[in-house]
C-alpha positions in Angstrom: -193.0 -16.5 -30.2 -192.2 -18.3 -33.8 -192.6 -21.4 -35.2 -188.9 -22.0 -36.6 -188.5 -22.9 -40.5 -188.5 -26.7 -40.8 -184.8 -28.4 -41.8 -184.4 -29.2 -44.8 -186.3 -32.4 -45.9 -183.8 -33.5 -48.8 -180.4 -32.1 -50.3 -180.7 -31.2 -54.1 -179.0 -33.5 -56.3 -175.9 -32.1 -56.6 -173.4 -31.9 -52.9 -174.0 -28.9 -51.2 -176.8 -27.9 -53.4 -180.1 -26.1 -52.1 -182.7 -28.5 -50.7 -186.0 -28.7 -52.1 -187.8 -25.7 -50.2 -185.3 -24.1 -48.6 -184.7 -19.9 -49.5 -182.6 -19.3 -52.5 -179.3 -18.9 -51.2 -175.5 -20.0 -52.4 -175.0 -23.6 -53.2 -172.2 -24.9 -50.9 -168.8 -26.0 -51.6 -168.8 -30.0 -51.5 -166.5 -30.2 -48.6 -168.4 -26.9 -46.8 -171.8 -28.9 -47.1 -170.1 -32.0 -45.5 -169.3 -30.4 -42.5 -170.4 -31.2 -39.6 -172.0 -27.9 -38.7 -173.3 -27.9 -42.2 -174.4 -31.8 -41.7 -175.9 -30.7 -38.4 -178.1 -28.0 -39.8 -179.4 -29.9 -42.2 -180.3 -32.8 -40.1 -181.0 -31.3 -36.7 -181.6 -27.4 -37.8 -178.9 -26.2 -35.2 -175.0 -26.3 -36.7 -174.2 -27.9 -33.1 -176.4 -30.2 -33.3 -178.3 -29.7 -30.2 -181.9 -27.9 -29.9 -182.0 -26.8 -26.2 -178.9 -24.4 -26.2 -181.2 -21.2 -28.6 -184.0 -22.3 -26.1 -182.1 -20.8 -22.5 -183.3 -20.9 -19.4 -187.2 -21.5 -20.6 -186.8 -25.0 -21.4 -186.4 -26.1 -17.8 -188.5 -23.4 -15.9 -191.3 -23.5 -18.3 -192.4 -27.3 -17.9 -191.6 -26.9 -14.4 -193.9 -23.9 -14.2 -196.8 -26.1 -16.0 -196.0 -29.5 -14.4 -196.8 -27.1 -10.9 -200.3 -26.0 -12.3 -201.2 -29.1 -14.3 -200.5 -30.7 -10.2 -202.4 -28.3 -8.6 -205.4 -28.3 -11.0 -205.5 -32.6 -10.1 -204.3 -32.6 -6.5 -206.3 -30.0 -5.1 -209.2 -31.5 -3.1 -209.0 -34.9 -4.9 -210.7 -37.2 -2.0 -214.0 -35.3 -3.2 -216.4 -37.3 -3.9 -214.9 -39.6 -1.2 -216.7 -42.6 -2.7 -216.2 -44.9 -6.2 -217.1 -42.7 -9.3 -218.2 -44.5 -12.8 -215.9 -47.4 -13.4 -213.6 -46.2 -10.6 -216.1 -49.6 -8.6 -213.7 -51.8 -11.0 -210.6 -50.1 -11.3 -210.1 -49.1 -7.5 -211.3 -52.7 -6.4 -209.0 -55.0 -8.9 -205.8 -52.4 -7.7 -206.8 -53.3 -4.3 -207.0 -56.8 -4.6 -203.6 -57.0 -6.6 -202.3 -54.7 -3.4 -202.8 -56.7 -1.4 -202.8 -60.7 -3.0 -201.1 -59.7 -6.4 -204.1 -60.4 -9.0 -207.7 -59.1 -9.2 -210.2 -60.9 -6.8 -213.9 -61.0 -7.0 -215.7 -58.5 -5.3 -219.5 -58.9 -3.6 -222.0 -57.0 -5.5 -223.3 -53.7 -4.5 -220.5 -53.5 -1.9 -219.1 -49.8 -2.9 -219.8 -47.9 0.2 -218.8 -50.1 2.5 -215.2 -50.3 0.5 -215.3 -46.4 1.0 -215.0 -46.8 4.5 -212.6 -49.4 4.3 -214.9 -52.6 5.4 -214.8 -54.4 2.4 -212.8 -57.2 1.5 -212.6 -59.6 -2.0 -214.5 -63.2 -2.1 -211.4 -65.4 -2.6 -211.9 -66.7 -6.0 -210.0 -64.8 -8.8 -212.1 -61.8 -10.8 -212.6 -62.2 -14.9 -210.9 -58.8 -16.0 -210.5 -58.0 -19.8 -207.8 -55.2 -19.4 -203.6 -55.7 -18.9 -202.6 -55.0 -15.2 -200.2 -51.7 -15.1 -203.1 -49.2 -14.9 -204.0 -51.0 -11.8 -200.9 -50.8 -10.5 -200.7 -47.8 -11.1 -203.2 -47.0 -8.6 -202.5 -49.4 -6.6 -199.3 -47.7 -5.9 -201.3 -44.4 -5.1 -203.1 -46.5 -2.0 -199.7 -47.9 -1.1 -199.0 -44.4 -0.4 -201.8 -43.0 0.6 -204.2 -45.6 1.7 -207.0 -47.6 0.8 -209.9 -46.1 2.5 -210.0 -42.6 0.8 -210.5 -40.9 -2.3 -207.0 -39.1 -2.3 -205.2 -43.1 -1.9 -207.3 -44.4 -5.0 -206.9 -41.1 -7.4 -203.3 -40.1 -6.4 -201.8 -42.6 -9.1 -203.9 -40.9 -11.8 -203.7 -37.5 -10.9 -199.8 -37.9 -10.9 -199.9 -39.3 -14.3 -201.9 -36.3 -15.2 -199.4 -34.3 -14.8 -196.8 -35.9 -16.2 -199.0 -35.9 -19.3 -199.1 -32.2 -19.0 -195.3 -32.2 -18.8 -194.8 -34.6 -21.5 -196.1 -32.5 -23.7 -194.1 -29.4 -22.9 -191.1 -31.3 -23.2 -192.9 -32.9 -26.7 -193.9 -29.6 -27.7 -190.7 -27.3 -27.6 -188.8 -30.6 -29.6 -190.9 -30.5 -31.6 -191.4 -26.9 -32.2 -187.9 -26.0 -31.2 -189.5 -23.4 -29.3 -189.7 -23.4 -24.8 -192.4 -21.3 -25.3 -194.7 -23.3 -28.2 -194.1 -26.4 -25.8 -195.2 -24.2 -22.7 -198.6 -23.1 -24.5 -198.9 -26.5 -25.8 -198.1 -28.1 -21.9 -200.8 -25.4 -20.3 -203.3 -26.1 -22.4 -203.0 -29.8 -21.4 -203.2 -28.7 -17.7 -206.0 -26.6 -17.6 -208.2 -28.5 -20.7 -211.4 -30.3 -18.7 -211.2 -33.7 -20.0 -207.6 -34.2 -18.9 -208.2 -32.7 -15.6 -211.6 -34.9 -14.8 -209.5 -37.9 -16.1 -206.9 -37.0 -13.6 -209.5 -37.0 -10.8 -211.2 -39.9 -11.5 -209.4 -43.5 -11.1 -210.0 -44.9 -14.4 -207.5 -46.5 -16.8 -207.6 -43.6 -20.3 -205.0 -41.2 -18.7 -202.5 -43.7 -17.9 -202.9 -44.3 -21.8 -202.5 -40.7 -22.7 -199.6 -40.2 -20.9 -197.8 -43.5 -21.8 -198.9 -42.1 -25.6 -197.2 -38.3 -25.1 -194.2 -40.2 -23.5 -193.7 -42.4 -26.2 -193.8 -39.9 -28.9 -191.5 -37.6 -27.1 -189.3 -40.2 -27.2 -189.2 -40.7 -30.8 -188.3 -37.1 -30.8 -185.3 -37.4 -28.8 -184.0 -40.4 -31.2 -185.1 -38.7 -33.8 -182.1 -35.9 -32.5 -179.9 -38.2 -31.7 -180.3 -40.3 -34.6 -179.5 -37.4 -36.7 -176.6 -36.2 -34.7 -175.0 -39.2 -35.0 -175.9 -39.9 -39.1 -174.0 -36.2 -39.6 -171.2 -37.0 -37.6 -170.3 -40.6 -39.1 -170.7 -38.6 -42.7 -168.8 -35.7 -41.8 -166.4 -38.4 -40.4 -165.9 -40.0 -43.8 -165.3 -36.5 -45.4 -163.1 -35.9 -42.9 -160.7 -39.0 -44.3 -161.5 -38.1 -48.0 -160.5 -34.7 -47.9 -163.8 -33.1 -47.1 -166.5 -35.0 -49.6 -167.1 -38.5 -48.3 -166.2 -41.8 -50.4 -168.7 -42.5 -53.3 -168.8 -46.2 -52.3 -169.8 -44.8 -48.6 -172.5 -42.2 -50.0 -174.2 -45.4 -51.3 -175.6 -46.4 -48.4 -174.8 -44.5 -45.9 -173.3 -46.1 -41.9 -174.4 -48.2 -39.5 -175.5 -46.5 -36.5 -175.2 -49.2 -34.5 -176.4 -48.9 -30.4 -179.6 -46.7 -30.4 -180.2 -46.3 -26.8 -183.6 -44.3 -26.9 -185.1 -47.1 -28.7 -185.4 -49.6 -26.0 -186.6 -46.5 -23.5 -189.3 -46.2 -26.8 -189.7 -50.1 -26.4 -190.3 -50.2 -22.6 -192.5 -46.9 -22.8 -194.8 -48.7 -25.7 -194.9 -52.1 -23.9 -196.0 -50.0 -20.6 -198.9 -48.5 -23.1 -200.2 -51.6 -24.6 -200.3 -53.0 -20.7 -202.6 -50.0 -19.8 -205.2 -51.0 -23.2 -204.4 -53.0 -26.1 -205.1 -49.8 -28.2 -202.0 -48.5 -27.5 -200.7 -51.5 -30.3 -201.9 -49.0 -32.8 -199.1 -47.0 -31.5 -196.9 -49.3 -31.9 -197.4 -49.5 -35.5 -197.7 -46.1 -36.4 -194.3 -44.3 -34.2 -192.9 -47.6 -35.6 -193.4 -46.4 -38.9 -192.9 -43.4 -38.5 -188.9 -43.5 -37.1 -188.0 -45.4 -39.7 -189.4 -42.7 -42.5 -187.1 -39.8 -40.5 -184.4 -42.3 -40.9 -184.7 -42.6 -44.4 -185.4 -38.7 -45.1 -182.1 -38.0 -42.6 -180.4 -40.4 -44.9 -181.7 -38.6 -47.7 -181.3 -34.7 -46.3 -177.2 -36.5 -45.4 -176.3 -36.9 -49.4 -176.9 -40.6 -49.2 -177.6 -41.7 -52.5 -179.5 -45.3 -52.2 -181.4 -43.6 -48.7 -184.7 -45.4 -48.7 -183.2 -48.5 -49.0 -180.8 -47.9 -46.7 -183.2 -46.6 -44.4 -185.1 -49.5 -44.6 -182.7 -52.3 -44.1 -180.2 -51.1 -41.9 -182.6 -48.8 -40.1 -185.6 -50.2 -40.0 -184.7 -53.5 -39.3 -182.9 -52.7 -36.4 -185.7 -50.7 -35.3 -188.4 -53.6 -35.8 -185.8 -55.6 -33.2 -185.7 -52.7 -30.7 -189.4 -52.0 -30.5 -190.8 -54.8 -30.5 -188.4 -57.0 -28.6 -188.2 -54.9 -25.4 -192.3 -53.8 -26.2 -193.1 -57.3 -25.7 -190.8 -57.9 -22.9 -192.2 -55.2 -21.1 -195.5 -56.0 -21.7 -194.8 -59.7 -20.1 -193.5 -58.3 -17.2 -196.5 -55.9 -16.4 -197.8 -59.5 -15.5 -195.4 -60.8 -13.1 -198.4 -60.6 -10.4 -200.2 -63.1 -12.3 -197.4 -65.3 -13.3 -196.9 -65.9 -9.7 -200.2 -66.3 -8.3 -202.0 -69.4 -9.4 -205.1 -68.8 -8.3 -205.4 -65.9 -10.5 -208.1 -65.7 -13.2 -207.3 -68.2 -16.1 -204.4 -70.5 -14.9 -204.9 -74.0 -15.9 -206.8 -73.4 -19.1 -205.1 -75.1 -21.5 -203.7 -78.2 -19.0 -205.1 -80.3 -21.4 -203.2 -79.4 -24.9 -201.4 -81.5 -26.8 -199.6 -81.3 -30.1 -196.8 -78.8 -30.4 -198.8 -76.3 -28.2 -198.0 -78.7 -25.3 -194.6 -77.5 -26.0 -194.9 -74.3 -25.1 -194.8 -73.6 -21.0 -198.2 -73.6 -20.1 -198.0 -70.2 -18.6 -197.5 -68.4 -21.6 -200.7 -70.8 -22.8 -202.5 -69.9 -20.0 -201.6 -66.8 -20.8 -202.5 -66.6 -24.5 -206.0 -68.1 -23.8 -206.6 -65.2 -21.5 -206.3 -62.8 -24.5 -207.9 -65.1 -27.1 -210.9 -64.9 -24.5 -210.4 -61.2 -23.5 -210.4 -60.5 -27.3 -213.6 -61.9 -28.1 -215.1 -60.0 -25.5 -213.7 -56.6 -27.3 -214.8 -57.5 -30.3 -218.2 -58.4 -29.3 -219.1 -55.3 -27.0 -222.0 -53.3 -28.5 -224.4 -53.8 -25.5 -226.4 -50.2 -25.4 -224.4 -47.3 -22.7 -226.1 -44.2 -21.9 -222.4 -42.7 -22.0 -221.7 -44.0 -25.0 -220.8 -42.3 -28.6 -219.6 -42.9 -32.0 -216.6 -42.1 -33.2 -217.6 -39.5 -35.8 -219.2 -37.5 -32.8 -216.0 -37.3 -30.8 -214.3 -34.7 -33.8 -216.8 -32.0 -31.8 -217.3 -33.3 -28.0 -220.7 -34.5 -29.0 -221.6 -36.4 -26.4 -218.8 -36.5 -22.5 -219.4 -38.9 -20.3 -221.2 -37.9 -16.7 -219.0 -38.9 -14.5 -221.1 -38.0 -11.4 -224.8 -36.3 -10.9 -225.7 -36.0 -7.0 -228.4 -33.9 -5.3 -229.3 -32.8 -2.4 -232.4 -34.6 -2.1 -231.0 -38.7 -3.1 -227.4 -37.8 -2.5 -227.2 -35.0 0.0 -225.3 -32.8 -1.5 -224.8 -30.2 1.2 -227.0 -27.0 0.1 -228.2 -24.1 1.9 -232.2 -23.8 3.0 -234.4 -23.5 0.0 -232.2 -23.8 -2.2 -231.6 -26.5 -4.9 -227.7 -28.2 -5.4 -226.3 -30.6 -7.0 -222.9 -31.9 -7.8 -221.3 -32.8 -11.2 -218.6 -34.1 -12.9 -218.3 -34.4 -16.8 -215.4 -35.3 -19.3 -216.2 -32.3 -21.2 -213.1 -31.2 -22.7 -212.2 -27.3 -23.1 -214.9 -26.6 -26.0 -213.2 -23.8 -27.5 -209.8 -25.4 -27.4 -211.1 -29.6 -28.6 -212.9 -27.4 -31.4 -209.7 -25.4 -32.3 -208.5 -28.7 -32.2 -210.4 -30.8 -34.5 -209.6 -27.9 -37.1 -206.2 -27.3 -36.5 -205.9 -31.5 -37.4 -207.3 -29.8 -40.9 -204.3 -27.3 -41.2 -201.7 -30.0 -40.1 -203.0 -32.3 -42.6 -202.3 -29.2 -45.2 -198.9 -28.3 -43.9 -197.6 -31.9 -44.5 -199.6 -32.9 -48.0 -197.9 -29.2 -49.3 -194.8 -28.5 -47.3 -193.6 -31.6 -46.6 -192.9 -30.4 -42.7 -192.0 -33.1 -40.8 -193.3 -31.7 -37.5 -197.3 -32.1 -39.2 -196.0 -35.6 -40.0 -195.5 -36.2 -36.2 -198.6 -34.7 -35.3 -200.6 -36.8 -37.9 -198.9 -39.3 -36.6 -200.5 -39.5 -32.9 -204.7 -38.9 -34.6 -203.6 -41.9 -37.0 -202.9 -44.2 -33.8 -205.0 -42.6 -31.5 -208.4 -41.9 -33.4 -209.0 -43.9 -36.7 -209.0 -47.2 -35.9 -212.0 -46.2 -33.6 -214.0 -45.8 -37.2 -213.3 -49.5 -38.0 -215.8 -50.3 -35.1 -218.9 -48.2 -35.2 -221.3 -50.6 -33.5 -218.7 -51.3 -30.5 -219.6 -49.7 -27.5 -216.9 -46.5 -26.7 -216.7 -43.9 -24.9 -215.8 -40.2 -25.5 -212.8 -41.0 -23.1 -211.2 -42.6 -25.3 -210.0 -39.4 -27.3 -207.4 -39.4 -24.9 -205.0 -41.1 -26.8 -204.8 -38.7 -29.1 -205.5 -35.5 -27.3 -202.3 -34.0 -27.1 -202.0 -34.4 -30.5 -205.1 -32.3 -31.0 -203.2 -29.6 -28.5 -200.6 -29.9 -30.7 -201.6 -28.7 -33.9 -203.5 -25.8 -32.4 -199.8 -25.0 -31.0 -198.7 -25.4 -34.6 -201.7 -23.1 -36.2 -200.9 -20.4 -33.3 -197.3 -20.5 -34.3 -198.4 -19.5 -37.8 -200.3 -16.7 -36.9 -197.7 -15.5 -34.5 -195.7 -15.0 -37.3 -191.7 -15.8 -38.4 -188.7 -13.9 -37.4 -188.3 -12.2 -40.7 -191.7 -10.7 -41.2 -192.6 -7.2 -40.6 -192.6 -6.1 -36.6 -196.3 -5.1 -37.1 -197.1 -8.5 -38.5 -195.7 -9.9 -35.4 -197.6 -7.5 -32.7 -200.9 -8.9 -34.5 -199.9 -12.4 -34.5 -198.5 -12.4 -30.8 -202.0 -10.8 -29.7 -204.2 -13.1 -31.4 -202.2 -15.9 -29.6 -202.3 -14.5 -26.2 -205.8 -14.1 -26.6 -206.7 -17.2 -27.7 -204.8 -18.5 -24.8 -206.6 -16.6 -22.4 -210.2 -17.5 -23.6 -208.7 -20.8 -23.0 -207.9 -20.3 -19.7 -211.3 -18.2 -19.3 -213.3 -20.8 -20.5 -211.7 -23.3 -18.3 -212.3 -21.3 -14.8 -215.9 -20.9 -16.2 -216.4 -24.8 -16.7 -214.5 -25.8 -13.4 -217.2 -26.9 -11.0 -218.4 -29.6 -13.4 -214.5 -30.7 -13.9 -214.2 -31.1 -10.0 -217.8 -31.9 -8.7 -218.2 -28.7 -7.0 -221.8 -27.3 -5.5 -223.8 -25.5 -8.1 -227.0 -25.0 -9.1 -229.3 -27.1 -11.7 -229.5 -23.0 -13.2 -225.2 -23.0 -13.4 -225.2 -26.2 -14.4 -227.7 -25.7 -17.3 -225.4 -22.6 -18.3 -222.7 -24.6 -19.3 -224.4 -26.9 -21.5 -224.2 -25.5 -24.4 -224.8 -28.4 -26.4 -228.1 -30.4 -25.6 -226.1 -33.6 -26.1 -224.1 -32.4 -23.0 -226.4 -33.7 -20.6 
């Protein structure tokens, strides 16, 4: 279990020279430096340009095994409890309306019990909602398959996406670390983490957000490898035509890479992300910049002289078109139900528009107005809430959200005679894993600043987009589960550090044995802690004493 050496960040001034930070070795002759194998090695890390071949069959069965574990933990007894929990009162009922009418309708108050029995219907009027529709459409899909009057139907979409989140984290880890085992370790941590399990077993929007985030990041990694292979092939082709060395004019800026299909996929994924919650916009900006920077670095490593300007003009501008246009179109497509139903909230709001605005089709004007009102709502959301928390406390899991607290006396929790029983569900993460993640991000930051490790930059990009923006809104009502957007990157940071602990292939055998023992011991500890907290992640019947044993911090109550 090792962390391979990073591909060189840049070649030296001389073609074929040693890259900055690379181990000392004899310089390659120019004709060898610009061979396809040499370029692939510099750009991707393998002579073939494929990261997959060295991983062997494990690159297939490890992700499948992680997915199976995640699915069992999420779908087991998913119908419990057979009532709406926390914000399911909004999103599940909105999904029911969308499934039956194509848009959100207003529901009478105090109707949750009747809804759980399948005996409730909404009012004819539209409901004003402040989140885009895609997450609710996913919930509606689960209800279409498993029914609208049971917990399995309400939560199947969330459980499926939580399972996919563990899978995509595994695949991203494989790409990032060039290791099936390290990728599997990242996926396992996602599979057994408490917040991931709880958000997969409660139908609110944040599990969809997190899954689209890690899917987008995985696609960014795929595009990175794909583009670098194509760049290596283009430079090697020009070198072959010139007797082994590229034409000096060609090396000034390098080739146009043209068609980038994975960037269309990234745009679709980011558009879906923003259609779950608008906090996805930060990932559009950060991942877009990350793509361009990695393209610039690829040209630098390939020996392109004006690598920065060429990367911005020849890769960055097309990337903006790929990502932004595709993301916007995808986002609008997810609003199809709203466009098709004039009874949906907001239609007709701009019917009296005059001037240049009147030239815009009214449905688009109405949708823009709707977005303006929703944006104003989010900006003014400062009302107190018992489960709310400040973003600074998220680093330590200071205030998880209590999703469920049922007692035998009030909610009829089954209990033996003479005993006191409760059922609790809290989105508390695995505390050992979470605290390790906070510390690991600092190590990753050191690795980026001190070693220019591209993997560290990739991990930090997710933390930057998923966490830092919340620090600028300290007064806004926020909840701990908003961390679902950057949690996969916290886990990847832990695996990054564990890989350093495990050692490199050239280390002494005794060093590697000790490192492997520490890694396996930490993984075993994480699994054991997850087992300990499992009852308060799934609403199992326990005693108040059992619950207090799991309250390691006073603020967890």
